[in-house]
N, C-alpha and C positions, 0 to 999 in steps of 0.2 A: 491442546495448548494453543495460545495465538500469542507469539512476539514479536513487538510491533516498537516502536516509536513513542511518546507519549504523544508526540503532536498528532497520529495517528488513531486516538483512540475512541473517539466518537466513532467516526468514520466505522472502523472495525465492530466496534457495537449493533450501530444499524445492519451494518450488511448478514451481520450473526444475527441477527433478530429477524431481517426479513426471509432469511433462510430458511430458520427455523431450527437454528445449532448453536445449540448449550456449548461452551467453552472459557477455560481461563483465559482471561487475557492479559500479559506480564507487559510493561512496560521498563522497555530501556530509556532511561534519562540520555543518552548520548547514545550513536552509533561507535560500536567498536568492533565491526565485523561479523562474520558466520564463525567462529568457531564459539565468542563468549554466547553468542542468543544459542547457537546449539548445546554449549553443557547447561547452561539455565534451564533449556528447556528438558534434556534428557534427567537434569538432575529431581525436578518437580516433579518427574512420569514415575520415577522411580520411588519415592514420597508417595505413590500412586500405588505402586507395584513392584518390587523393587527387580525382579527379572520381565519387564516388560519390553516387550517390541516396538520401538519406535520409528514411525515413518516421516522424515521431516522433509517437507514440501515447500517451497519457495510460492510467495503469495502472488506473485504477477506472472505466473506463467501460465499462460493455457496446453490443456489436454483435448486432446480432440476424440478420443474412440475410450470411453467409460469402462467398457465391460472389458475391453484387450489392459487395460489401465489397470483394473481390478487383478486381472487373470495375471499379467505380471507382477505385480505384487506381491502375491501371495506364493510365487514361485521363489520369490528373491526372498520374501520371509521365511521358506524352508533351508535356505542357504544361510541365512542372518543365523538360525536358530542353533547354527553348527558350530557360531563362535565368530561368524563374517562379520567386518560393513560393506554392506550392500553399497554398491553405487548405483544409478539408474543411467543404464550408457544407452545415448540415441540415434541412430539409424543415417548417419548424413545425407540430405538432398542435394547438397549441393557445397563445394570447396568453400565451407564458412570461413574468413579469418576470426573473428569474432568470439568462438569458444575455444575454450581446453579440448584437450582431447586424449582421447584412452586408449591403449592396447591392452588386446584382452592376453593372458596369459593359459596357463593349461585349464580342462575343463572342471567343476566343484562337482559334478555331481546330478546336478540337475540342468533341464533343459535350459538354454540362453545363457549360464550362471558361469562366469569361466573365472581365474586368479589376477586382478589387475598384474598386467607387465611390465607395464611403465605408463607416466604422463607426459604430454608436452601440451607446452602453454599455447595459447593462440598463434597461429602458423600465419605465415605468406603463404598468398593463395596458390605458387607452385606447390609447395608441402603440404600445404591442403590438400589438393585435388591427388600425391602421395598417398596421403593417409590414409586418406579415402578407395583406392587401391588395393591396400594392403588391411581393409577390411576396420580401419578404428573408429570407433564410438564417438561422439558428442558427450562431455561431461556435463550432463544434464544440473551438476548443483543439489541435486535433490537424492535423498540417501532413507534405510532400511537398515537398520541394528540392534542388537538388543541392548539397556540401557547398562549393564557390568560391563560387556567388551567397550562400551564409547567412555562409558567412567574410566576404566583402567586407561587405556591408549590417553587418553586427555592428562591425568597424571601421572606416565611415562613419560613423553614427549613432551607439554606444557603445564606444568603444576600449576603454573604463578595465576592461567587462567579459571582455572578450576577450582580456586582458592577464592579467589577473584569472584567468581559467579555465588558459592557458596555462602560468603560474604555478603556477596547483594541480598540474597533471598532471606539469610538470617534476620538484614536490618532492614528486608520489606515492610511498607506500612499499605494495609489497605482502605482503598480513595473509590466510592463507591463498587461500582464493580469489577475494578480494575486490580491488580496488586502493583503496585510500584515499588520495584526493585531499589534498596537504597546507591543513590551515586557519588559517596566516594568510595564503598568496596568498586563497583562498580568499574571507577575509572582507574584502579590498579594493574587492569587487561592491561595486556599490550593486544594493540590492532590488530590483527590476522585472521586469515580462514581456514576455515576448518581443513580445508586440499595443503596450504604449510602446514597449519598445526600436528595433523593428525595422518588425511590421508599416503602425503607423500611420506610417511615414518615407518608407517606400520606394515605389519606381515599378513597383516586380519583384511588386507581392500583386495575384495570382488567387484564383480560388476557385471550386469544382467542388461542383456543385448534386449534392450525395448524394441515392441512389436508397433507403438500406441504412437503415436503423431503426437511431435511435443512442437512447443513452441515458448523460449522466451518470454516474446514482446518488451524485447529493449530496446529498442527502438522504431521510428513509423515508417522506416522500409520494413521491418518485421511485424510488423503486425497487418500494412499493403500485402504481405505476402500470403497470408491467413485470410484475408476478406476477399468476398466474390465479388468477380468482378462485371462491368460491363463490356459491349461487343469492341472497344475500343481502349482497354484494356485498363478504366478508370477505376478508382476506387471512391464516389459520391458520396457522402452523408452528408445530412441536412439542406439545410437553405443554399442549394450552390448551382451552378451554372456555369458548363463547361463549352470551348466551341474551341474545333480543331486544337484539340490536347488527350493526349496520349499515355498511358503508361503511369498514370499519376495519383496518385491517393490527395483527395481535395476534401475536407470537414468542415462543418460550421457550425458554433452550438444556438447560435442567435442571427446574426447581419448576416443579410443575404451575400456570398462570396463568389466573383466571378469568378475565371480563368479562361485568357483566350493565347491561343499559339505558341503553349508550354507544354515539353513532353518530360516524363521521369521527375515532375517536384513534389514535391511535401509541400503543402499549404493547408496552414491549421487557421483557425478562428475562433477567439472565443472571446467575452465579453472584454477581459482586460489585455486582451493582448494578440497578436497575429503574427506566426510561421509561416516562410518561403522560404524551401530549401531543396537543393536538389536532393533527389532522390539516393545518392549513390555516395551522397557526404549527408546523410540524416545518422549516424554515429557521432560525429562533430555535436550533433544539438547539448551532449553531453560539458562539451567546450566550451559552447556558449552559454548554457546557465551560469557557469563556474566566472566566466566575464560580467555576468548581471547583477551576480553574487556583490562580484570586488567594485562594481559603480554601485553597489546600495539599491540595487534597484528589489521592491517590495515584493512584484512578480514571480521573480523568480524564484522562493519562498511559501506563498501564500496565498493560496487556491482561491479561485473566484468569490467559490458557496465555503464560510466556513462553519465549521461543524462544531456543534453544543451541547451539551447535555440533556438538553428538553427539546430539541430539534433543530436548523440553521438557521442563517438568514446571508445574502449575498446584495452587496449593491447594485443600483440600478443606476444612479447618478447621484452624483456629486459638484457644486460648485461654490461660490464664498455665500457663505454664511448660511446653507441649505447640504443635505444631504436625502436624499430618498434610499431606503431599503426593502426588501420583500424579508417577511419574514415568518419562515414555517413554526408552530409548536407540538409535537408531537402528542395523541392526547393522554394527557394526566402528567402534562408537561409542566412545569411552572419557572417562569422567570425571577432572576432574585425581586426580592424587597429592594430599591435603591433611590437615590437621588442622583440629577444632572445640576449643574451649576451654575453651566455658560447655554442650555440650550433648551428651548420646547420640543414637547413632540405630540404628533399628529397620530393615532393609531386608527386606519379603515381597514374592515374585516371584509376580507374578500368571497370566506368561505368557514366555516363552521359556526363555532359559537366562545366570543371570551371575556374571563370571568378578569373583569382589570379592577384595582387597589389605586384610588386615589388618595391618599392621607388616610380620611377615616370613612371614606364613603367605599362600598363594593357594590357594582354593576355587573348586569349580562347587557353583555354587547352582540346584535344577530349580524348579519350579511346587508351588509349596506348600508352601515351605522358607524359612527365615526366615534372617536374620544381625544379629547385634549389631556395635556397634559402640561402644566405651563413650568414653567423653569423655578425650578425649588424644590419640584412637591414629591411627596414619596411614591411612589408609584412601583406595581407589580402588575403582570400578566398572567394568568392558568387556562390554560385547556383543560373544562370540564368535562367535554363530552367525547364520544368515542371515534371522531376523524381526525387526519390533521383540522389545526385551524390553520391558513393564515393570510396573513397584514398587509400591506402597506403602511409604514413605518415612512411620516413627512420629518426628519430633524430643524432647528430654525434656529441658530442660534449665532452667536459671534466664535465659536469652534467647535466641531463634533467629533472629534476623536474619542477612541474608545475609552480613551483615556480620565476620561470625564465621567466616573463613576464613585458614588461611594453606596456601599453596598450594607444592608443593618441584618438580615435575615438571606439566605441560600441553603436551599434544601441538596443540596450537592457538594456544599461544607467548599467553598472557593470562597476566597477572600477579596 
C-alpha cells in the first residue's frame, strides 16, 4: 500500500512498474500529516487481514544494509506481535539537531527491543551530544505494529483522525489504478503527526535499536553525507567541473556547471532553476521554497518533468509565439483526442513509432518523420510499439498554455 499525494500518482506508478512491484496506490487530496496517512493505511491493511502486521516506511529514506534491515524488522515483528507499536530507532552517528531522539527503557525480551522511556524533541547541538552519550536513538519515523493495536490507540487518543480516515475510504473512488480518497471526509481530520497523536500518549510504544545504516535524506547536506566523495571531499554529479573547491556537493542535470574557489557549498543546477547555498545552511532550503511559493513562482511546486498516465513531457524552450517540448509515450500509451484553438503543432519522431490521428486520418510515423497538426484540428497520438516513443513537439501560435485544450475522448477519464 502506497499512500501519497494525488500530484505524485504517475511518478509512483512508474517507479513501481520499473521495480516490478504491485501495490495499491492511495491518493490523498491534501497533506494532513502522518497520523491520517497511517490511519488510512492501517484500515486498508485491516480490510485484507484484520490481524495484519504493518511496517510503515517513509518513501524518501535510504537504508544502506538490506540484510540487516530485514533481520531487524523480523526482531521488531516479534515484539509487535506481543501488542507493541515498535519504532525503528537509529544509532546516532553525529549530534544531529534535525532529528527527534528516543530514550530506551526496560528490555522487552527480544534483542535490541526496549520500552520507550521518553521522546525528546529536536535538540541543540550540546543537548544532542548529551543524548548520544546517554544512549538515545534517533527517531526514524518508521513503525511496525499490529493493525488492531494501532486502530485501538487511534480510537482512544485521536478518534477524529480515525473517523476521517474511515469516511475518506468509504467515499473513495477508483481512478484508473488509483484509489482516490474522499476530499470532504479527509479534510475533517486535524493536521497531526503520529508521534503527537499516538506515540507520545500510548503505553504500548517500543523501540528497536536498529543496526542498519539509515538517512532520511531530508536536505542536500544529508545527501552529501551518504555519497562517495573525491580526494577533495567533493561530491560531483553530472556535467560539472571544479577548481580549488573542497567539501562541496555540485550537481547538474544538463548544463555544464563550474565552481571555483568555494568550500563547503551546495550547487544544484536543473533545467529550470539553480541553487547555490552554504552547506551548513542547506536545511534552510525549505524556508526558501516557502518564500518562492509566496512569490508565486511555479518552479517551487512544479517539476521540470511532468508525468502523465501515458508517460511524461518536459519543456525544452519557450518564447514569443512558440514552445518546444520533449514527449515520451510509454508502450500502449495514448494521448487524449483533443483540439487546440490558438496553436499549431509539429511532431518529430526521434525514437519509436507513433500512430497519429489528424481529423479523419490515421497514419504511422517512424524515426525522423514528422506530422503537422494545423490549428483547430482534432488529433491524438498513440504508441503502438513495445519500446518508448520519443517525440519533439514544436508549438507555434498566439498562446501555448496547457489550458488551450478541448478533450473529446480520453482512456484515462480526464476532463
